[in-house]
C-alpha positions in Angstrom: 0.0 0.0 0.0 1.3 3.5 -0.9 0.6 5.2 2.4 0.8 8.9 2.8 3.1 9.9 5.7 1.9 13.4 6.4 -1.7 14.2 5.6 -3.2 17.7 5.2 -4.6 19.4 8.3 -7.7 20.4 6.4 -10.3 18.5 4.5 -10.7 19.3 0.9 -14.2 20.5 1.6 -12.7 23.4 3.5 -10.5 24.4 0.6 -12.8 24.0 -2.4 -16.4 23.0 -1.9 -17.5 22.5 -5.5 -14.4 22.9 -7.7 -15.4 22.2 -11.3 -19.0 21.9 -10.4 -19.1 25.7 -10.1 -19.6 25.8 -13.9 -22.7 23.6 -13.6 -24.0 25.8 -10.7 -23.5 28.9 -12.9 -25.5 27.4 -15.8 -28.3 26.1 -13.6 -28.7 29.4 -11.9 -29.0 31.3 -15.2 -31.3 28.9 -17.1 -34.8 30.4 -17.3 -36.4 26.9 -17.2 -39.1 27.2 -14.6 -41.9 27.2 -17.2 -40.5 24.1 -18.8 -40.2 22.4 -15.4 -43.8 23.1 -14.6 -45.0 21.7 -17.9 -42.9 18.6 -17.4 -44.3 18.1 -13.9 -47.8 18.7 -15.1 -47.4 16.2 -17.8 -46.1 13.6 -15.3 -49.0 14.4 -12.9 -49.5 11.7 -10.3 -47.5 9.1 -12.2 -44.4 7.3 -11.0 -41.9 9.8 -9.6 -38.9 7.5 -8.9 -36.7 10.0 -10.9 -37.9 13.6 -10.3 -38.2 15.8 -13.4 -36.0 18.5 -12.1 -33.2 16.1 -11.2 -33.3 14.5 -14.6 -33.3 17.9 -16.3 -30.4 19.1 -14.3 -28.4 16.0 -14.9 -29.1 16.3 -18.6 -27.7 19.8 -18.5 -24.7 18.5 -16.5 -24.0 16.0 -19.3 -23.6 19.0 -21.8 -21.6 21.1 -19.4 -19.1 18.4 -18.7 -18.9 17.2 -22.3 -20.3 13.7 -22.0 -21.0 12.5 -25.6 -23.4 9.8 -24.5 -26.0 9.0 -21.7 -24.0 6.1 -20.5 -20.9 8.2 -19.8 -23.2 10.7 -18.0 -24.6 7.9 -15.9 -21.2 6.6 -14.9 -20.2 10.1 -13.8 -23.4 10.4 -11.7 -22.8 7.0 -10.1 -19.3 7.8 -8.9 -19.8 11.5 -8.1 -22.0 12.1 -5.1 -21.5 15.9 -5.2 -22.8 16.0 -8.8 -25.9 14.0 -7.8 -26.5 16.4 -4.9 -26.2 19.5 -7.1 -28.6 18.0 -9.7 -31.2 17.4 -7.0 -31.1 13.6 -6.8 -32.4 12.0 -3.5 -29.4 11.8 -1.2 -31.0 9.0 0.9 -31.0 6.6 -2.1 -27.3 7.0 -3.0 -26.4 5.7 -6.4 -29.9 4.2 -6.8 -31.1 7.8 -7.4 -29.3 7.8 -10.8 -31.8 7.5 -13.6 -31.6 4.4 -15.8 -30.8 4.6 -19.5 -34.4 3.8 -20.4 -35.6 6.6 -18.1 -33.3 9.1 -20.0 -34.6 7.8 -23.3 -38.2 8.4 -22.2 -37.3 11.8 -20.9 -35.7 12.8 -24.2 -38.8 11.5 -26.0 -40.9 13.8 -23.8 -38.7 16.8 -24.7 -39.5 16.2 -28.3 -43.3 16.5 -27.8 -44.6 19.6 -29.5 -45.7 21.7 -26.4 -42.6 20.7 -24.4 -40.3 21.4 -27.4 -41.8 24.9 -27.7 -41.2 25.5 -24.0 -37.6 24.4 -24.5 -37.2 26.8 -27.4 -38.5 29.6 -25.2 -35.7 28.8 -22.8 -33.2 29.6 -25.6 -35.0 32.6 -26.9 -35.3 34.0 -23.4 -31.5 33.7 -22.9 -31.0 35.5 -26.3 -33.3 38.3 -25.2 -31.3 38.6 -21.9 -28.2 39.0 -24.0 -29.7 41.9 -25.9 -30.6 43.6 -22.6 -27.3 43.0 -20.7 -24.5 42.9 -23.3 -23.7 46.3 -24.8 -24.1 46.2 -28.6 -25.2 42.6 -28.7 -26.8 41.8 -32.1 -25.5 44.7 -34.0 -23.1 42.5 -36.0 -24.6 39.3 -37.1 -22.9 36.4 -39.0 -24.4 33.4 -40.7 -22.9 30.1 -41.6 -23.9 26.5 -42.2 -22.3 23.5 -40.5 -22.6 19.9 -41.8 -23.2 17.3 -39.1 -22.9 13.7 -40.1 -25.5 11.3 -38.8 -24.4 8.4 -36.6 -26.1 6.1 -39.1 -24.4 5.6 -42.5 -27.6 5.2 -44.6 -31.3 5.6 -44.5 -33.4 3.0 -42.6 -35.2 0.4 -44.7 -38.4 0.6 -42.6 -40.2 3.2 -40.5 -39.8 1.0 -37.4 -36.1 0.6 -37.8 -34.8 2.8 -34.9 -31.1 2.0 -35.8 -31.4 3.5 -39.2 -31.6 7.2 -40.3 -34.9 8.3 -41.8 -34.5 12.1 -42.0 -31.0 12.7 -43.3 -29.7 12.7 -46.8 -26.4 13.5 -48.6 -24.8 16.9 -48.7 -21.9 18.3 -50.7 -19.7 21.4 -50.3 -17.1 22.4 -52.8 -14.2 24.6 -51.7 -11.9 26.5 -54.1 -8.6 27.7 -52.8 -5.0 28.5 -53.8 -2.2 26.3 -52.7 1.3 27.4 -51.7 2.4 27.6 -55.4 -0.6 29.8 -56.3 -2.4 27.0 -58.1 -6.3 27.0 -57.9 -7.5 23.7 -56.4 -10.9 22.3 -55.5 -11.8 20.3 -52.4 -15.1 18.4 -52.1 -16.7 17.5 -48.8 -19.6 15.0 -48.7 -21.5 13.8 -45.7 -24.7 12.0 -44.8 -26.7 13.8 -42.2 -27.9 17.3 -41.6 -26.9 21.0 -41.7 -27.2 23.5 -38.9 -27.9 27.0 -40.2 -26.6 29.4 -37.5 -27.1 33.1 -37.0 -24.8 34.5 -34.3 -23.4 37.7 -32.9 -19.8 38.0 -34.3 -18.6 40.3 -31.4 -19.6 38.1 -28.5 -19.6 34.8 -30.4 -23.0 33.7 -29.1 -25.9 32.2 -31.0 -29.0 34.4 -31.9 -31.1 31.9 -33.9 -30.6 28.6 -35.7 -32.5 25.9 -37.7 -31.7 22.4 -38.7 -32.3 20.9 -42.2 -31.3 18.0 -44.2 -27.8 18.1 -45.6 -28.9 18.7 -49.2 -30.7 21.9 -48.4 -28.9 25.0 -49.8 -28.0 27.6 -47.2 -29.5 30.7 -49.0 -33.2 29.7 -49.1 -33.0 28.4 -45.5 -31.5 31.7 -44.3 -34.1 33.7 -46.2 -36.8 31.7 -44.5 -35.1 32.1 -41.1 -34.9 35.9 -41.5 -38.5 36.1 -42.5 -39.5 34.1 -39.5 -37.5 36.4 -37.2 -39.3 39.4 -38.9 -42.7 37.9 -37.9 -42.0 36.6 -34.5 -38.9 38.4 -33.1 -38.5 41.7 -35.1 -36.3 43.4 -32.5 -33.4 41.1 -33.6 -33.5 42.6 -37.2 -34.1 46.1 -36.0 -31.0 46.0 -33.8 -28.8 44.5 -36.6 -26.5 46.7 -38.6 -24.2 44.3 -40.5 -24.7 40.8 -41.8 -21.6 38.8 -42.5 -21.4 35.6 -44.5 -19.1 33.7 -46.9 -19.6 33.3 -50.6 -22.1 30.4 -50.1 -24.6 33.1 -49.2 -23.9 35.2 -52.3 -27.4 35.8 -53.6 -29.1 38.9 -55.0 -32.5 38.2 -53.3 -30.9 37.7 -49.9 -29.0 41.0 -50.3 -32.3 42.7 -51.3 -34.0 41.2 -48.3 -31.3 42.4 -45.9 -30.8 45.9 -47.2 -34.1 47.1 -48.8 -36.4 45.5 -46.3 -34.4 45.7 -43.0 -31.6 48.2 -43.7 -29.0 45.6 -42.7 -25.7 46.1 -44.6 -24.7 42.8 -46.2 -21.0 41.9 -46.1 -21.0 38.7 -48.2 -18.2 37.4 -50.2 -18.9 37.1 -53.9 -18.5 34.4 -56.5 -17.2 35.1 -60.0 -20.1 34.4 -62.2 -18.8 36.3 -65.2 -18.3 34.0 -68.2 -15.9 33.9 -71.2 -13.0 35.4 -69.3 -14.6 38.8 -68.8 -12.4 40.9 -66.5 -14.2 44.2 -66.3 -17.4 45.8 -67.4 -18.2 49.4 -68.3 -20.2 51.4 -65.7 -23.5 52.5 -67.4 -23.5 56.1 -68.5 -19.7 56.5 -68.6 -17.1 56.1 -71.3 -14.0 55.3 -69.3 -15.0 53.9 -65.9 -15.0 50.1 -65.4 -15.5 47.7 -62.5 -14.7 44.0 -61.9 -16.8 41.3 -60.2 -15.4 42.2 -56.8 -16.7 45.8 -57.0 -13.3 47.5 -57.6 -14.0 50.6 -59.7 -11.3 52.0 -62.0 -11.0 54.8 -64.5 -9.1 54.4 -67.8 -6.9 57.3 -69.0 -8.1 58.7 -72.3 -4.6 59.4 -73.5 -2.5 56.4 -72.4 -5.1 53.7 -71.6 -3.7 53.3 -68.0 -6.2 51.8 -65.6 -6.2 53.2 -62.0 -8.4 52.3 -59.1 -10.7 55.2 -58.1 -10.9 56.5 -54.5 -13.9 55.4 -52.6 -15.7 58.4 -51.1 -18.6 56.8 -49.2 -22.2 55.6 -49.5 -25.1 58.0 -50.0 -28.0 56.3 -48.5 -30.7 58.7 -49.6 -29.6 58.4 -53.2 -28.7 54.7 -53.0 -25.4 55.3 -54.6 -21.7 54.7 -54.0 -19.4 57.7 -54.5 -16.0 57.4 -56.1 -13.4 60.1 -56.7 -10.9 60.8 -59.4 -7.6 59.1 -58.5 -5.5 62.0 -60.0 -7.2 64.5 -57.7 -7.4 62.2 -54.6 -3.9 60.6 -54.8 -2.1 63.3 -56.7 -1.4 61.3 -59.9 -0.2 63.1 -63.0 -2.9 62.2 -65.6 -1.9 62.7 -69.2 -5.6 62.6 -70.3 -6.9 65.0 -67.7 -7.9 67.6 -70.3 -9.9 65.2 -72.4 -11.4 63.2 -69.5 -15.2 63.3 -69.5 -15.4 62.7 -65.7 -15.9 65.3 -63.1 -14.1 65.1 -59.7 -16.4 62.2 -58.7 -18.9 59.7 -60.0 -21.9 58.1 -58.4 -22.8 54.5 -59.1 -26.3 53.3 -58.1 -26.6 50.0 -56.2 -29.2 48.9 -58.7 -26.4 48.7 -61.3 -25.6 45.2 -59.9 -27.1 44.2 -56.6 -24.4 41.6 -55.9 -21.4 43.7 -56.8 -22.4 47.0 -55.4 -23.5 46.9 -51.8 -23.9 49.6 -49.1 -20.5 48.8 -47.7 -18.3 49.0 -50.8 -16.3 45.8 -51.3 -13.1 47.8 -52.0 -13.3 49.7 -48.7 -11.2 49.0 -45.6 -14.3 48.8 -43.4 -15.7 45.9 -45.6 -12.5 44.0 -45.0 -12.6 44.6 -41.3 -16.2 43.5 -41.0 -15.7 40.4 -43.1 -12.8 39.4 -41.0 -15.2 39.0 -38.0 -16.9 36.2 -39.8 -14.3 33.8 -38.3 -16.4 34.0 -35.1 -18.8 31.5 -36.7 -15.9 29.1 -37.3 -15.0 29.3 -33.6 -18.5 28.6 -32.6 -18.6 25.5 -34.9 -15.3 24.4 -33.4 -16.8 24.6 -29.9 -19.8 22.5 -31.1 -17.4 19.8 -32.3 -14.9 19.7 -29.5 -16.4 21.3 -26.4 -19.9 19.9 -26.9 -18.8 16.6 -28.5 -20.8 16.8 -31.8 -17.9 15.0 -33.4 -18.8 12.0 -31.3 -22.6 12.3 -31.1 -24.9 9.3 -31.2 -28.0 11.1 -32.4 -30.4 9.9 -35.1 -33.2 12.0 -36.5 -33.6 15.7 -37.3 -35.9 16.3 -34.4 -33.5 14.8 -31.9 -30.7 16.8 -33.2 -32.7 20.0 -33.1 -33.6 19.4 -29.4 -30.0 18.6 -28.6 -28.7 21.8 -30.3 -31.3 23.8 -28.4 -29.9 22.5 -25.2 -26.3 23.1 -26.3 -27.0 26.7 -27.3 -28.9 27.4 -24.2 -26.0 26.1 -22.0 -23.6 28.2 -24.1 -25.7 31.4 -23.6 -26.4 30.7 -19.9 -22.7 30.2 -19.1 -21.8 33.4 -20.9 -24.4 35.4 -19.0 -23.4 33.8 -15.8 -19.8 34.9 -16.3 -20.9 38.5 -17.0 -23.1 38.6 -14.0 -20.3 37.4 -11.8 -17.9 40.1 -13.1 -15.9 37.7 -15.3 -16.6 39.1 -18.8 -13.2 38.2 -20.0 -14.1 34.5 -19.5 -17.5 34.5 -21.1 -16.4 32.4 -24.0 -14.6 29.9 -21.8 -16.4 26.6 -21.5 -14.0 24.8 -19.3 -12.5 27.3 -16.9 -14.0 26.9 -13.4 -16.2 29.7 -12.2 -14.9 31.8 -9.3 
């Protein structure tokens, strides 16, 4: 036996009562779940109450907080950790017998998928988002959108409706990525998966979710995002009223989406653009001019009438009332010597209406420094996706079915938001994105 010669004078309870369980306490204290609990208790009624509703709910939240990818791992943690059972609300007189069985968790998760219960669960998440709008300065001003593919645990569709091991909701999705390698060569990478896609709308400053929806993998991102924005306009219009900038990658490059954002909600779209020009076309002439051209990325240039030299024009800002982008003469703005100045038909500046090309010309000019700064914030979505994979174990999930995945993601995003709000309320705003650091 490896005996310890000199033991500590103090019990570990005197030094650190909860330790890592502070994170769970922080989440449980900030989850607005009372309405959900009352509905679950009312549904159970006078039925068997061997495993109380609140204890099961708290333990389910604990499984997400402590990153258990399966119910069995959560049960093993509850069986060995009496403090965790006590914090979740399990009966202390029953000891390890108070830990719910795997079948009890299965029935509880099935109950969460019932329509009225699922709506109450969604209200937990939306209530947390509304609290973020009230308590976090500037929350919701800068929104970002991105889709994330989630592979199903099953590899193919089930043969029959009663086959619970098969997947009946998922289908195949495909994403094609075009990039340049180290030698400057253009290459393509294709990702295929069988499962679903999570379409996420999040705040890019705080890296917290605002809204989301789950679809089959084959659904394109643009129509799903348009539908999500229209749903927010009907049910939660304050989200769109507070938004100023919408950031997304080129997968969301769509004229109707840009029109929806700017012309209906006055949200400035910062969306990367695809090159849809054919036959090797490099530039196009700005309508109504003789020597001003633009490329598919929105860079406006003038062509010297004497030498044919092409120079990028100086961006002078957006005129909202006129709906035009203003560009100045580069010779005047930058001090160039222009040989064709005398014969140039341009004045000191030119105005280009957004209606010239909705995709190319946006309220934030693509050639401006601010557009580049705003687009760089889109990486917040990638970090959220990374947390879903690693911190919330979606890489190792055992979920089958679109409805189950939607319920699970509602739980995950609720925990993420509750933990962030708890950090802020306990004067730890610099740790609001930390999912593993113990609470003070």
